[in-house]
N, C-alpha and C positions, 0 to 999 in steps of 0.2 A: 521551519523543518529545523531541527538542530543538526548542525555540522560537527562532525568529530574530527579533531586534528591528525589521526591515523585510524582510517577505516579498517585497513588489514592488522591493525596491532593487537584487536581483540577478537576473541571466537564469539563474544555473546552477540545474539539475533537482536538489531534494532529493527522495530515495528515503526515504518514510517507512513504518516498519509499526508502526503502534500496536498494543499487545497489551492490550484490557482484559481484567483478570481476573476471576474470579468469576462467569462466564456472561454478563457485562452485554454486550449487543450495541448499545446506543444511543450517541450521542454528545452527545447534550443540548446541542447548538450549540457544543460545545466546538472552538475553532478551525474553525470552520464553512467558512470560504473556505479555510483553508490546507489542510483534507483533501479537496480537491477531487480526484480521480482517486487517492486514498490507497487502499493495499490495508489491510484491516483483520483482524487473527486474532485471533479469539475463543477463549478458553479457559475451563475450567469450574474450573480450579484458582484457588486464593486466592492473592493476593500472596506471602504468605510460603512458601507450597510452591514457588513458581515457581523453578525452578533453570537451570543453564547447559543441560542437555540439554532442556529444553523449549523453550528459545529458540532451539536449533539446528533444533528440528521446526518451529518457525514460519518459520525462515529458508527452511528446505526447501519448506516449504508455499508461501510467498511465491516462490520461484524456478520453481515448477511452474505458475504462474498465467499467463496469456494477458495481457499488459500492453496495453490498447486505448485509453485515453485517450479515451474516448467514441465511439469507433469501433465498427463491427463487425466480426467477423472477417473477413468477406469485403473488406473496405475495407483489410484489412492484407495482404492477398497482393498480390506485386507483379504489375503489368500484366505482360502477354506483351510481349516485344520483337521488331517485326516486321523481318525482315531483309530487304534491297532484292536 
């Protein structure tokens, strides 16, 4: 996962997909603020066994997720436009 020197310095959206290996599903306060709204993909594989095909699986899983950034699914739906 890339670590920027100053996360607050840029308004650019950084899309992160940390992949903890070995079935480790906790972050232990690692970059706690920077991981807000970050999608995490957990795998049982150990790092030496992680291959390109597993990365592709992780990206496909990431692409299928509904990114809500703290909102609910209902809040993501566009409001109907009233016609005059």
